[in-house]
C-alpha positions as CSV (number, residue, x, y, z in Angstrom):
1,X,185.8,65.7,335.5
2,X,185.7,67.2,332.0
3,X,185.9,70.9,331.6
4,X,185.0,72.7,328.4
5,X,186.7,76.1,328.0
6,X,185.4,78.2,325.1
7,X,187.8,80.9,323.9
8,X,190.4,78.9,325.9
9,X,193.4,80.3,324.0
10,X,192.6,83.9,324.7
11,X,194.2,85.9,327.5
12,X,191.6,85.1,330.1
13,X,191.0,81.5,328.9
14,X,194.8,80.8,328.9
15,X,195.0,82.1,332.5
16,X,192.1,79.9,333.6
17,X,193.9,76.8,332.2
18,X,197.1,77.8,334.0
19,X,195.3,77.9,337.3
20,X,193.3,74.7,336.7
21,X,196.5,72.6,336.0
22,X,198.3,74.2,339.0
23,X,198.9,72.6,342.4
24,X,196.1,74.9,343.7
25,X,193.3,72.8,342.1
26,X,190.7,71.4,344.5
27,X,189.0,69.1,342.1
28,X,190.0,66.0,340.1
29,X,190.3,67.1,336.5
30,X,190.3,64.3,333.8
31,X,190.2,66.5,330.7
32,X,190.3,70.1,329.8
33,X,188.8,70.7,326.4
34,X,190.7,73.8,325.1
35,X,188.3,75.2,322.4
36,X,189.3,78.1,320.2
37,X,189.3,79.4,316.7
38,X,193.1,79.8,316.7
39,X,194.9,76.5,316.4
40,X,198.2,78.3,316.6
41,X,197.4,79.8,320.0
42,X,196.0,76.6,321.4
43,X,199.1,74.6,320.4
44,X,201.5,77.2,321.8
45,X,199.6,77.1,325.2
46,X,199.4,73.3,325.2
47,X,203.1,73.0,324.4
48,X,204.1,75.4,327.1
49,X,202.0,73.8,329.9
50,X,202.7,70.2,328.7
51,X,199.7,68.7,330.6
52,X,198.3,65.6,329.0
53,X,194.8,66.5,330.3
54,X,194.6,69.3,327.8
55,X,192.9,68.4,324.5
56,X,192.6,70.8,321.6
57,X,189.3,71.5,319.9
58,X,189.1,73.7,316.8
59,X,186.0,75.7,317.3
60,X,184.0,78.2,315.2
61,X,181.5,79.4,317.7
62,X,179.0,80.3,314.9
63,X,178.9,76.6,313.9
64,X,176.0,75.2,316.0
65,X,177.0,71.5,315.6
66,X,180.6,72.2,316.5
67,X,179.5,74.2,319.5
68,X,177.3,71.3,320.6
69,X,180.1,68.8,320.2
70,X,182.5,71.0,322.3
71,X,180.0,71.3,325.2
72,X,178.4,67.9,325.1
73,X,179.3,65.5,328.0
74,X,181.3,68.1,329.9
75,X,180.8,68.7,333.7
76,X,181.0,72.4,333.1
77,X,181.1,74.9,330.2
78,X,183.3,78.0,330.9
79,X,182.5,80.7,328.4
80,X,185.5,83.0,327.8
81,X,184.4,84.2,324.3
82,X,184.4,88.0,324.6
83,X,180.9,89.2,325.5
84,X,180.8,92.0,323.0
85,X,181.3,89.6,320.1
86,X,177.6,88.8,320.6
87,X,177.6,85.0,321.1
88,X,176.8,85.0,324.9
89,X,173.2,83.9,324.6
90,X,173.8,81.3,322.0
91,X,176.5,79.6,324.1
92,X,174.3,80.0,327.2
93,X,171.3,78.3,325.4
94,X,173.5,75.5,324.1
95,X,174.7,74.6,327.6
96,X,171.1,74.6,328.8
97,X,170.0,72.3,325.9
98,X,172.8,69.9,326.7
99,X,172.1,70.1,330.5
100,X,175.7,71.2,331.2
101,X,176.5,73.6,334.0
102,X,177.5,77.0,332.6
103,X,179.6,80.0,333.8
104,X,181.0,83.1,332.0
105,X,183.1,86.1,332.8
106,X,180.2,88.5,332.4
107,X,180.9,91.7,330.5
108,X,179.5,95.1,331.5
109,X,176.0,93.7,332.2
110,X,175.3,93.4,328.5
111,X,173.3,90.1,328.8
112,X,172.8,89.9,332.6
113,X,169.1,90.7,332.7
114,X,168.4,88.4,329.8
115,X,170.3,85.5,331.4
116,X,168.7,86.0,334.8
117,X,165.2,85.8,333.1
118,X,166.0,82.2,332.3
119,X,166.4,81.1,335.9
120,X,163.3,78.8,335.9
121,X,164.4,77.0,332.8
122,X,167.8,76.2,334.2
123,X,166.2,75.3,337.5
124,X,163.8,72.9,335.7
125,X,166.8,71.3,333.9
126,X,168.5,70.8,337.2
127,X,171.7,72.7,336.3
128,X,173.3,75.9,337.5
129,X,174.5,78.9,335.4
130,X,176.7,81.3,337.3
131,X,177.2,84.6,335.3
132,X,179.9,87.2,335.7
133,X,182.7,85.0,337.4
134,X,185.9,87.0,336.9
135,X,187.4,89.7,339.2
136,X,184.9,92.5,338.5
137,X,182.3,91.1,338.2
138,X,182.9,87.9,340.2
139,X,185.1,88.4,343.2
140,X,183.7,91.9,343.6
141,X,180.2,90.4,344.1
142,X,181.5,88.1,346.8
143,X,183.2,91.2,348.5
144,X,179.7,92.8,348.6
145,X,178.3,89.7,350.1
146,X,181.0,89.8,352.8
147,X,179.9,93.4,353.6
148,X,176.2,92.6,353.7
149,X,176.8,89.7,356.1
150,X,178.1,92.2,358.6
151,X,174.9,94.3,358.6
152,X,171.3,93.6,359.8
153,X,170.0,96.7,357.9
154,X,171.7,98.2,354.8
155,X,171.4,101.7,353.7
156,X,174.0,101.5,350.9
157,X,176.9,99.6,349.5
158,X,179.4,101.3,347.2
159,X,181.8,99.2,345.2
160,X,185.1,100.4,343.7
161,X,188.0,99.2,341.7
162,X,191.3,101.0,341.2
163,X,194.5,100.1,339.3
164,X,197.9,101.9,339.5
165,X,201.1,101.3,337.6
166,X,204.4,101.7,339.3
167,X,207.5,102.4,337.2
168,X,208.6,104.7,334.3
169,X,205.8,106.2,332.3
170,X,204.8,104.0,329.3
171,X,205.0,105.9,326.0
172,X,202.9,103.1,324.4
173,X,199.2,102.6,325.2
174,X,198.8,99.0,326.5
175,X,195.1,98.2,327.2
176,X,194.5,96.8,330.7
177,X,192.0,94.3,329.1
178,X,189.8,94.2,326.0
179,X,189.8,97.5,324.0
180,X,186.0,97.2,323.5
181,X,185.4,96.8,327.2
182,X,187.5,99.8,328.2
183,X,185.8,102.0,325.5
184,X,182.3,100.8,326.7
185,X,183.2,101.6,330.3
186,X,184.1,105.2,329.2
187,X,181.6,105.9,326.5
188,X,178.4,104.1,327.4
189,X,175.8,105.1,330.1
190,X,175.6,102.9,333.1
191,X,172.8,101.6,335.3
192,X,173.2,102.3,339.0
193,X,170.9,101.8,342.0
194,X,169.9,105.0,343.7
195,X,166.9,105.8,345.8
196,X,165.9,102.2,345.9
197,X,165.6,101.8,342.1
198,X,167.7,101.4,339.0
199,X,168.5,104.6,337.2
200,X,170.6,105.4,334.1
201,X,173.7,107.6,334.6
202,X,175.7,109.4,332.0
203,X,179.1,108.1,330.8
204,X,182.0,109.1,333.1
205,X,179.6,110.6,335.6
206,X,179.5,110.3,339.4
207,X,183.0,111.8,340.0
208,X,184.2,110.9,343.5
209,X,187.7,111.4,345.1
210,X,188.9,108.9,347.6
211,X,192.3,108.8,349.5
212,X,193.8,105.3,349.3
213,X,197.1,103.9,350.6
214,X,200.1,104.0,348.3
215,X,200.7,103.3,345.5
216,X,197.2,104.4,344.6
217,X,197.0,107.7,346.6
218,X,194.2,110.1,345.8
219,X,192.0,108.6,343.1
220,X,189.1,109.9,341.1
221,X,186.4,107.3,340.5
222,X,183.6,107.4,338.0
223,X,180.4,105.5,337.2
224,X,180.9,102.7,334.7
225,X,178.5,100.1,333.1
226,X,178.9,96.7,334.9
227,X,176.7,93.9,336.1
228,X,177.2,94.1,339.8
229,X,174.8,96.9,340.2
230,X,172.2,94.9,338.3
231,X,172.3,92.0,340.7
232,X,173.7,92.8,344.1
233,X,171.0,95.1,345.4
234,X,168.3,92.6,344.4
235,X,170.0,89.6,346.0
236,X,168.5,87.7,348.9
237,X,170.1,88.8,352.2
238,X,170.7,92.3,350.7
239,X,167.5,93.4,349.1
240,X,165.5,92.4,352.2
241,X,167.8,94.4,354.5
242,X,166.5,97.6,352.9
243,X,169.3,98.7,350.6
244,X,168.6,102.0,348.9
245,X,171.9,102.6,347.1
246,X,174.4,100.6,345.2
247,X,177.0,101.9,342.8
248,X,180.1,100.6,340.9
249,X,182.9,103.0,340.1
250,X,186.4,102.6,338.5
251,X,189.7,104.3,338.4
252,X,192.4,103.7,335.8
253,X,196.0,105.1,336.0
254,X,195.9,108.8,335.2
255,X,197.8,108.8,331.9
256,X,195.9,105.8,330.6
257,X,192.7,107.5,331.8
258,X,193.5,110.5,329.6
259,X,194.2,108.3,326.6
260,X,190.9,106.5,326.8
261,X,189.0,109.8,327.3
262,X,190.7,111.2,324.2
263,X,189.7,108.2,322.2
264,X,186.1,108.5,323.2
265,X,186.2,112.2,322.4
266,X,187.5,111.3,318.9
267,X,184.5,109.1,318.4
268,X,185.8,105.6,319.1
269,X,183.1,105.2,321.8
270,X,180.8,104.2,318.9
271,X,183.2,101.4,318.0
272,X,180.7,99.2,316.2
273,X,179.2,101.9,314.0
274,X,180.6,101.4,310.5
275,X,182.7,104.1,308.7
276,X,183.6,104.1,305.1
277,X,187.3,104.3,304.1
278,X,188.2,104.2,300.4
279,X,184.9,102.6,299.6
280,X,185.3,99.9,302.2
281,X,183.1,99.9,305.3
282,X,185.0,99.0,308.5
283,X,184.3,99.1,312.3
284,X,186.3,101.7,314.2
285,X,187.1,99.0,316.8
286,X,188.7,96.8,314.2
287,X,190.9,99.6,313.0
288,X,191.8,100.7,316.6
289,X,192.7,97.2,317.7
290,X,195.0,96.7,314.7
291,X,196.7,100.1,315.3
292,X,197.2,99.4,319.0
293,X,198.6,95.9,318.3
294,X,200.9,97.3,315.6
295,X,202.1,100.0,317.9
296,X,202.8,97.6,320.7
297,X,204.8,95.4,318.4
298,X,206.6,98.3,316.7
299,X,207.7,99.9,320.0
300,X,208.0,96.9,322.2
301,X,211.5,97.9,323.3
302,X,210.1,101.3,324.6
303,X,207.7,99.6,326.9
304,X,209.2,99.9,330.4
305,X,208.9,97.4,333.2
306,X,205.9,98.4,335.3
307,X,204.3,96.9,338.3
308,X,200.5,96.7,338.3
309,X,198.7,97.1,341.6
310,X,194.9,96.8,342.0
311,X,192.5,97.2,344.8
312,X,188.9,96.0,344.9
313,X,186.8,97.2,347.8
314,X,183.2,97.8,349.0
315,X,182.0,100.1,351.7
316,X,178.6,99.4,353.3
317,X,176.7,101.6,355.7
318,X,173.8,100.5,357.9
319,X,173.1,99.0,361.3
320,X,174.0,95.9,363.3
321,X,171.9,95.2,366.4
322,X,170.5,98.7,366.0
323,X,173.9,100.4,366.1
324,X,175.2,102.4,363.2
325,X,178.0,100.6,361.4
326,X,180.3,101.1,358.5
327,X,181.9,98.0,356.9
328,X,184.8,98.0,354.5
329,X,186.0,94.8,352.8
330,X,188.9,95.0,350.3
331,X,191.1,92.7,348.3
332,X,194.4,94.0,347.0
333,X,196.6,92.3,344.3
334,X,200.2,93.3,344.1
335,X,203.0,92.0,341.9
336,X,204.1,88.4,342.6
337,X,206.1,85.8,340.8
338,X,203.1,83.6,340.7
339,X,201.3,86.0,338.3
340,X,204.2,86.3,335.8
341,X,202.7,84.1,333.0
342,X,199.3,85.7,333.3
343,X,197.9,88.7,331.4
344,X,195.3,89.4,334.1
345,X,195.8,87.0,337.0
346,X,193.0,88.4,339.1
347,X,190.3,87.8,336.5
348,X,191.5,84.4,335.3
349,X,192.3,83.0,338.7
350,X,188.9,84.1,340.0
351,X,187.2,82.4,337.1
352,X,189.1,79.2,337.9
353,X,188.1,79.5,341.5
354,X,184.4,79.9,340.5
355,X,184.5,76.9,338.2
356,X,186.1,74.6,340.7
357,X,183.7,75.6,343.5
358,X,180.7,75.0,341.2
359,X,182.1,71.5,340.5
360,X,183.2,70.7,344.1
361,X,180.1,71.9,346.1
362,X,176.5,70.8,345.9
363,X,174.9,72.5,342.8
364,X,172.2,75.1,343.0
365,X,170.1,74.8,339.8
366,X,169.0,78.1,338.2
367,X,170.7,81.2,337.0
368,X,172.8,83.0,339.6
369,X,175.1,86.0,340.1
370,X,178.2,85.2,342.2
371,X,176.9,86.9,345.4
372,X,173.9,84.5,345.3
373,X,175.9,81.3,344.5
374,X,179.1,81.5,346.5
375,X,179.6,82.0,350.2
376,X,182.4,84.0,351.7
377,X,183.7,81.2,353.9
378,X,184.6,78.9,350.9
379,X,185.6,81.6,348.4
380,X,188.0,83.9,350.4
381,X,190.4,81.1,351.4
382,X,190.9,80.4,347.7
383,X,191.9,84.0,347.1
384,X,194.4,83.8,349.9
385,X,195.9,80.7,348.4
386,X,196.6,82.8,345.4
387,X,198.2,85.6,347.5
388,X,195.4,88.0,347.2
389,X,195.3,90.1,350.5
390,X,191.9,90.4,352.2
391,X,191.2,93.1,354.8
392,X,188.0,93.9,356.7
393,X,187.2,96.8,359.0
394,X,184.1,97.6,361.0
395,X,183.5,101.0,362.6
């Protein structure tokens, strides 16, 4: 099989490649086309992994002919180009035109509705497009499916993600993922599903405290823009069970949370709105990225060893056989030697799982979110293979 990986030398793309070439693979891979704008990064990754199946493709995603050549003839196109760069729909359409199955990592629901609207076109072409296939969204959607499968009637499903760092406090701000994504999560309004319909909620609203096991402890969660709430309550097997509420909330470590709130207060939430400095117009995001990168390099020796722990869980309430029932399904990810080379093992490993299941199992043409494409019975064992711990409780 031939896999095209766009943005393949970035943090998430590199992680996907690592998982694809590992002993965990469940498909026969002939070629991995590693496509990126940075030849230096591609060469460094290829040299490190030393896998002959990796071929390097210089790619300027704005060059339509180069994009076509990168995707053409592949068995799947994995789009890891950051969503907020604005190329999502162009790549999506290129895969459709070439009749190549497509998947991406999503990104705050920015293009979710537009992509789902093209379901019939992908269906007519006989190919699948599965959108939002990382950890959140991605694995989180499948967690919601696992909750829904335990209920005949659903009143609500509430989805949460929390991260905690264990170790000495870091004097240097190290983003947990893309700076633009974090800022958008904090500064932009979100769409949630309340009262049986989608409603817009203010940034950082919906404060809710939950007591979690250590090392998370008592956590404050807040609304955040994401794609899960746009798709899960409308999915077959969930919508028809009467769901009236679905929300997605996040919690970042306390000190990091304060830093991002401060940046939003300072105006960096409008990160693409140009400002003029010395007669030159620049994006606040570009300036902030460079400052953060410089600060990390300059003070690298001050960054302490920290262990990252994350928990992804959904709580559903409804009825089974007429009896009131609360269902909780959670996936926890704790430090492990396996994750050492990865920047975000959970996201990239889940993207690899999704791509491999799309290739291995009978294809479902059309545009799908993960809860509508994957089933729990095949997805969860792949998580366990990667040492993610799954727990389910029914009360």
